[in-house]
C-alpha positions as CSV (number, residue, x, y, z in Angstrom):
1,M,37.4,-17.3,-13.4
2,A,41.1,-17.1,-14.6
3,F,43.4,-16.3,-11.7
4,K,47.1,-15.5,-12.4
5,K,49.6,-17.0,-10.0
6,H,51.3,-13.7,-9.2
7,S,50.4,-10.3,-8.0
8,A,49.3,-7.7,-10.5
9,D,50.1,-4.8,-8.3
10,N,52.2,-3.1,-10.8
11,G,50.4,0.2,-11.0
12,D,48.8,-0.6,-14.3
13,H,45.0,-0.3,-13.9
14,L,42.6,-1.1,-16.7
15,D,40.0,1.3,-15.3
16,E,42.4,4.2,-14.6
17,A,40.5,6.7,-16.8
18,F,37.2,5.8,-15.2
19,F,38.6,6.0,-11.7
20,V,40.0,9.5,-12.4
21,E,36.5,10.7,-13.2
22,L,35.1,9.1,-10.1
23,L,37.7,10.8,-7.9
24,K,36.4,14.2,-9.1
25,L,33.1,13.7,-7.2
26,P,32.8,15.8,-4.0
27,T,33.2,14.1,-0.7
28,F,30.0,12.3,0.4
29,P,30.0,11.2,4.1
30,F,26.8,9.1,3.6
31,Y,26.7,7.4,7.0
32,R,27.6,10.5,8.9
33,L,24.7,12.3,7.2
34,I,22.0,9.7,8.0
35,R,22.8,9.4,11.7
36,Q,20.6,11.2,14.2
37,N,22.0,14.2,16.0
38,A,23.5,12.7,19.1
39,E,22.5,15.3,21.7
40,Q,19.0,15.7,20.3
41,A,18.6,11.9,20.3
42,K,19.5,11.8,24.0
43,E,16.7,14.3,24.7
44,Q,14.3,12.2,22.6
45,R,15.3,9.1,24.6
46,A,14.4,10.8,27.9
47,A,11.1,12.1,26.5
48,W,10.3,8.6,25.2
49,L,11.1,6.8,28.4
50,N,9.6,9.4,30.8
51,A,6.5,10.4,28.9
52,G,6.0,7.9,26.1
53,T,6.5,10.6,23.4
54,P,7.6,8.9,20.1
55,P,11.0,10.3,19.1
56,T,11.3,12.9,16.4
57,F,14.8,12.8,15.1
58,L,16.8,15.7,13.6
59,Y,19.5,15.6,10.9
60,P,21.0,19.1,10.8
61,E,24.0,18.0,8.7
62,T,21.8,17.2,5.8
63,K,20.9,20.8,5.5
64,D,24.6,21.7,5.0
65,F,25.1,19.0,2.4
66,D,24.1,20.1,-1.1
67,A,22.5,16.9,-2.3
68,L,21.2,18.4,-5.5
69,K,24.7,19.7,-6.4
70,Y,26.1,16.2,-5.7
71,L,23.5,14.7,-8.0
72,E,24.5,17.1,-10.7
73,A,28.2,16.1,-10.2
74,V,27.3,12.4,-10.5
75,E,25.5,13.1,-13.8
76,K,28.5,15.1,-15.1
77,C,30.8,12.2,-14.0
78,R,28.6,9.7,-15.9
79,D,28.8,11.9,-19.1
80,S,32.6,12.1,-18.8
81,L,33.2,8.3,-18.6
82,P,35.3,6.8,-21.4
83,D,33.6,4.6,-23.9
84,G,35.2,1.3,-23.0
85,P,35.9,-1.5,-22.2
86,A,32.1,-2.0,-22.1
87,Y,32.1,-4.2,-18.9
88,I,34.2,-1.6,-17.0
89,R,32.0,1.2,-18.1
90,S,28.9,-0.8,-17.0
91,L,30.5,-1.3,-13.5
92,Y,31.1,2.4,-13.1
93,I,27.6,3.4,-14.3
94,K,26.1,1.0,-11.8
95,K,28.3,2.5,-9.1
96,L,27.3,6.0,-10.0
97,N,23.6,5.0,-9.9
98,E,24.1,3.7,-6.4
99,L,25.7,7.0,-5.4
100,K,22.7,8.8,-6.9
101,M,20.3,6.7,-4.7
102,R,22.3,7.5,-1.6
103,A,22.3,11.2,-2.4
104,A,18.5,11.0,-3.1
105,L,18.1,9.3,0.3
106,V,20.0,12.2,2.0
107,L,17.8,14.7,0.1
108,A,14.7,12.8,1.3
109,I,16.0,13.0,4.9
110,S,16.4,16.8,4.6
111,H,12.8,17.0,3.5
112,G,11.5,14.7,6.2
113,D,10.2,12.3,3.6
114,D,10.3,9.1,5.6
115,Q,8.5,6.9,3.0
116,T,11.2,7.7,0.4
117,V,14.0,7.1,2.9
118,T,12.5,3.6,3.5
119,H,12.0,2.9,-0.2
120,L,15.5,3.9,-1.2
121,S,17.1,2.1,1.7
122,R,15.4,-1.1,0.5
123,K,16.7,-0.6,-3.0
124,L,20.2,0.0,-1.6
125,F,20.4,-3.0,0.7
126,G,17.9,-5.4,-0.8
127,N,14.9,-7.2,0.6
128,L,14.8,-8.9,3.9
129,R,15.3,-12.6,3.8
130,Q,13.3,-13.2,7.0
131,D,10.1,-11.5,8.1
132,A,9.1,-10.4,11.6
133,E,7.0,-13.6,12.2
134,E,9.8,-15.9,11.3
135,L,12.3,-14.1,13.5
136,K,9.7,-14.0,16.4
137,K,9.7,-17.9,16.2
138,E,13.5,-17.9,16.3
139,F,13.4,-15.8,19.5
140,S,11.1,-18.4,21.1
141,C,13.8,-21.0,20.3
142,M,16.4,-18.6,21.8
143,L,14.6,-18.6,25.1
144,D,14.5,-22.4,25.0
145,H,18.3,-22.4,24.5
146,A,19.0,-19.6,27.0
147,N,21.7,-21.7,28.7
148,I,24.0,-21.2,25.7
149,F,24.0,-17.4,26.2
150,H,26.3,-16.5,29.0
151,T,28.5,-13.6,30.1
152,H,32.1,-13.9,29.2
153,T,35.0,-12.3,31.0
154,E,36.5,-9.4,29.2
155,P,40.2,-9.7,29.4
156,I,41.0,-8.1,26.0
157,N,41.4,-4.3,25.9
158,A,42.1,-1.9,23.0
159,E,45.9,-2.1,23.4
160,M,45.9,-5.9,23.3
161,F,43.5,-6.0,20.4
162,T,45.6,-3.6,18.5
163,A,48.6,-5.9,18.9
164,M,46.5,-8.9,17.7
165,T,45.4,-6.9,14.7
166,H,49.0,-6.2,13.7
167,K,49.8,-9.9,14.1
168,V,46.9,-10.9,11.7
169,L,48.0,-8.2,9.2
170,D,51.6,-9.4,9.4
171,H,50.4,-13.0,8.7
172,Y,48.9,-11.9,5.4
173,K,51.9,-9.6,4.7
174,I,49.6,-6.6,4.7
175,D,52.2,-4.0,5.7
176,D,50.8,-0.7,4.3
177,W,47.7,-0.4,6.6
178,K,47.5,1.9,9.6
179,V,45.9,0.8,12.9
180,A,44.7,3.6,15.1
181,L,42.6,4.2,18.2
182,S,39.2,5.9,18.0
183,D,36.5,7.3,20.2
184,K,33.9,5.5,18.2
185,S,31.9,2.6,19.7
186,S,32.8,-0.1,17.1
187,I,35.7,-1.1,14.8
188,K,35.7,0.8,11.6
189,I,37.8,0.3,8.4
190,T,38.4,3.1,5.9
191,R,39.6,1.7,2.6
192,G,41.8,4.7,1.5
193,R,42.1,6.1,-2.0
194,R,45.1,6.9,-4.1
195,A,48.0,7.8,-1.7
196,R,45.9,7.4,1.4
197,K,46.5,4.2,3.4
198,P,43.6,2.2,4.6
199,V,43.0,2.6,8.3
200,I,41.6,0.2,10.9
201,Y,40.1,2.2,13.8
202,I,39.8,0.4,17.2
203,P,37.6,1.9,20.0
204,T,39.8,3.1,22.9
205,N,37.3,1.7,25.5
206,L,37.2,-1.7,23.9
207,K,36.8,-4.6,26.4
208,I,35.8,-7.9,25.0
209,S,36.3,-11.7,25.6
210,K,38.9,-13.7,23.8
211,A,36.2,-15.5,21.9
212,R,34.8,-12.2,20.6
213,A,38.3,-10.9,19.8
214,A,38.8,-14.0,17.5
215,R,35.5,-13.4,15.8
216,L,36.1,-9.7,15.3
217,L,39.6,-10.3,13.8
218,T,38.2,-13.0,11.5
219,H,35.3,-10.7,10.5
220,E,37.1,-7.4,10.1
221,I,40.6,-8.4,9.0
222,E,40.4,-11.9,7.5
223,V,37.4,-11.0,5.4
224,H,36.8,-7.2,5.1
225,A,40.4,-6.1,5.1
226,L,41.6,-9.1,3.0
227,R,39.0,-8.5,0.3
228,T,40.0,-4.8,0.2
229,Q,43.7,-5.6,0.0
230,N,43.1,-8.1,-2.8
231,G,41.2,-5.3,-4.6
232,R,44.1,-2.9,-4.1
233,R,46.4,-5.4,-5.7
234,S,44.1,-6.0,-8.7
235,P,44.3,-4.3,-12.1
236,L,40.9,-2.6,-11.4
237,H,40.5,0.2,-8.9
238,I,36.8,-0.4,-8.5
239,L,37.5,-3.8,-6.9
240,H,39.1,-1.9,-4.1
241,V,36.5,0.9,-3.9
242,G,33.7,-1.6,-4.1
243,L,31.1,-2.5,-6.7
244,N,27.4,-1.4,-6.3
245,G,25.6,-3.3,-3.6
246,Y,28.7,-5.3,-2.6
247,I,28.2,-4.6,1.2
248,R,25.5,-7.2,1.7
249,T,27.7,-9.9,0.4
250,D,30.6,-8.4,2.4
251,E,28.8,-8.7,5.7
252,G,27.3,-12.1,5.0
253,L,30.7,-13.4,4.0
254,A,32.4,-12.0,7.1
255,I,29.8,-13.7,9.4
256,Y,30.1,-17.0,7.4
257,Y,33.8,-17.1,8.1
258,Q,33.6,-16.0,11.7
259,Q,31.2,-19.0,12.2
260,K,33.9,-21.3,10.8
261,I,36.2,-20.7,13.8
262,S,33.5,-22.0,16.2
263,K,33.8,-25.6,17.4
264,E,30.2,-26.1,16.5
265,K,27.8,-24.3,14.2
266,P,26.0,-21.7,16.4
267,Q,22.3,-22.5,17.0
268,H,21.5,-18.9,16.3
269,A,23.5,-17.1,13.7
270,P,24.7,-13.5,14.3
271,G,22.6,-10.6,13.1
272,F,19.4,-11.7,14.6
273,W,18.5,-8.6,16.7
274,D,19.3,-6.1,13.9
275,A,17.3,-8.2,11.4
276,W,14.3,-8.6,13.8
277,T,14.3,-4.9,14.6
278,C,14.5,-4.0,11.0
279,A,11.7,-6.3,10.1
280,L,9.5,-5.0,12.8
281,T,9.8,-1.4,11.5
282,Q,7.9,-2.6,8.4
283,T,4.9,-3.9,10.4
284,G,4.3,-1.1,13.0
285,S,5.6,2.1,14.5
286,F,8.6,2.9,16.7
287,A,6.5,2.3,19.7
288,D,5.5,-1.2,18.5
289,T,9.1,-2.1,17.5
290,F,10.5,-0.8,20.8
291,A,8.0,-2.6,22.9
292,I,8.6,-6.0,21.3
293,I,12.4,-5.7,21.2
294,S,12.6,-4.3,24.8
295,D,10.4,-7.1,26.1
296,A,12.4,-9.8,24.2
297,R,15.8,-8.6,25.4
298,S,14.5,-8.4,28.9
299,Q,13.2,-11.9,28.8
300,L,16.5,-13.2,27.5
301,A,18.5,-11.2,30.0
302,A,16.3,-12.7,32.8
303,A,16.6,-16.2,31.4
304,T,20.4,-15.9,31.5
305,G,20.4,-14.6,35.1
306,A,21.3,-11.0,34.3
307,K,20.6,-8.3,37.0
308,D,18.3,-5.5,36.1
309,A,16.9,-7.4,33.1
310,K,14.3,-4.8,32.4
311,E,16.9,-2.0,32.1
312,V,19.1,-4.3,30.0
313,G,16.1,-4.7,27.6
314,I,15.4,-1.0,27.4
315,D,19.0,0.0,26.7
316,A,19.4,-2.7,24.0
317,A,16.1,-1.8,22.4
318,W,16.9,1.9,22.2
319,R,20.3,1.2,20.5
320,L,18.7,-1.2,18.1
321,C,15.8,1.1,17.3
322,V,18.1,4.1,16.8
323,R,19.9,2.2,14.1
324,A,16.7,0.9,12.5
325,Y,15.3,4.4,12.3
326,R,18.3,6.3,11.0
327,G,17.2,8.9,8.5
328,I,13.6,8.7,9.8
329,T,12.1,11.9,11.2
330,D,8.6,11.0,12.5
331,T,8.9,7.6,14.2
332,S,5.1,7.5,14.9
333,T,4.6,6.6,11.2
334,Y,3.9,3.0,10.5
335,G,6.0,0.9,8.2
336,V,9.0,3.2,7.9
337,G,12.7,2.5,8.7
338,F,16.2,2.4,7.5
339,L,16.6,-1.1,6.0
340,R,20.3,-1.8,6.4
341,G,20.3,-3.7,9.7
342,H,19.1,-6.9,8.1
343,I,22.1,-7.3,5.7
344,Y,24.2,-9.3,8.2
345,R,21.6,-12.0,8.5
346,S,20.3,-11.7,4.9
347,G,23.8,-11.7,3.5
348,L,24.7,-14.8,5.5
349,L,21.7,-16.6,4.1
350,D,22.7,-15.5,0.6
351,I,26.2,-16.9,1.1
352,T,25.0,-20.1,2.7
353,E,22.6,-20.7,-0.1
354,A,25.3,-20.0,-2.7
355,V,27.6,-22.6,-1.0
356,D,24.8,-25.1,-0.9
357,W,24.3,-24.7,-4.7
358,H,27.9,-24.4,-5.8
359,G,30.2,-25.6,-3.0
360,E,32.7,-23.5,-1.1
361,E,34.8,-23.0,-4.2
362,I,32.5,-20.1,-5.0
363,L,33.9,-18.2,-2.0
364,E,37.3,-17.9,-3.7
365,K,35.7,-15.9,-6.4
366,L,34.4,-13.4,-3.9
367,F,37.9,-12.6,-2.6
368,I,39.1,-10.9,-5.8
369,G,38.0,-7.6,-4.2
370,N,34.9,-5.9,-2.9
371,I,32.2,-7.5,-5.1
372,G,28.8,-9.1,-4.5
373,L,27.5,-12.5,-5.4
374,E,25.7,-11.0,-8.3
375,H,29.0,-9.8,-9.8
376,I,30.8,-13.1,-10.0
377,S,29.8,-13.8,-13.6
378,I,31.2,-10.5,-14.8
379,F,34.7,-11.6,-14.0
380,E,34.5,-15.2,-15.1
381,N,36.6,-14.6,-18.2
382,Q,38.8,-11.8,-16.8
383,E,42.5,-12.5,-15.9
384,L,42.9,-11.3,-12.3
385,P,45.7,-12.0,-9.7
386,E,45.1,-15.0,-7.5
387,P,43.5,-13.7,-4.3
388,Q,44.6,-14.3,-0.8
389,L,42.1,-16.4,1.1
390,P,41.3,-16.5,4.8
391,M,43.5,-19.0,6.6
392,L,41.5,-18.4,9.8
393,V,44.5,-17.6,11.9
394,S,42.8,-15.2,14.3
395,K,41.7,-17.8,16.8
396,S,45.2,-19.2,17.3
397,I,46.7,-15.7,17.5
398,V,44.2,-14.8,20.2
399,R,44.8,-18.0,22.0
400,D,48.6,-17.7,21.9
401,F,48.6,-14.0,22.8
402,S,50.4,-13.1,26.0
């Protein structure tokens, strides 16, 4: 891959005409549409815990989103794409095909078609790298290593983490991003389009350990934000927006780098619980999945000396199952689920395997923007600006923060 030694952020984009057509598409809040209605989910939780009634989730917002009209808009966009360059046209067609799958998935949710939701989520996020039986064996090892799991103090709040985030952004000279507080439960990055600045949202009720703060800063800023910023500085808009299927590589890469700041390689890589829950949805029903995860989390909580271990397991299992059954209406059905949760672990295994085969120099190629491992060969002969790479400064910034 040919990297230039200077920034190409000069406003001249090779895919400008393609991007103009993409921007004409209606707003598509995919992840908002696939989430269960929060109030109704609370009612279903009570019914499940009190009477053992398998949850039936509702998605009222899918009724308000005209998925068929969106699919028509995608087809119109495809017909309006310029003829060339051929490789750019191919990237946009694949991106549009991915948007079609997402819209078809939302349409399936509105019809209560759980089998189609499962099928399309597998196509969007790829096959699981580990099955339920393999992950069950890993859990047995976890119990044997229960002493490595312990409760950390939580001295870092949202205000402190916001200041740390600014310090990491300053280190990479990323000065045109906004950092804002949010009522959401997790950190979220919106990548921005055109005149809109990217935003990093931090939960107002955030309370985490210093070790977790360092991991989050590495994961969210030194990988996710840095790849996005490199894409913004590139001559291709789509490297900022993200190529089709890039998210699995994105999450795997983020976990790979957050592991690098640990003194020793963790015995159990992150993403285990979401991966196991996701895998279990394919071998049973909600009841089966919940029972296994609840029992396992309770066992681990008890082994680490937690109080109310059973309640800890129930709460954790509910949260995990709600994520694994997004978009699913009838949770009593066997073998259905929303197969996104495994991408953290599957993506990490993809990255680790690529490094084993090609060495860590392959990672530099992934920082040209929001691309996946499968896209590297497309850009081998393209001249692109040299990307900024993670310097893993988060740990020292957290350590020195006062």
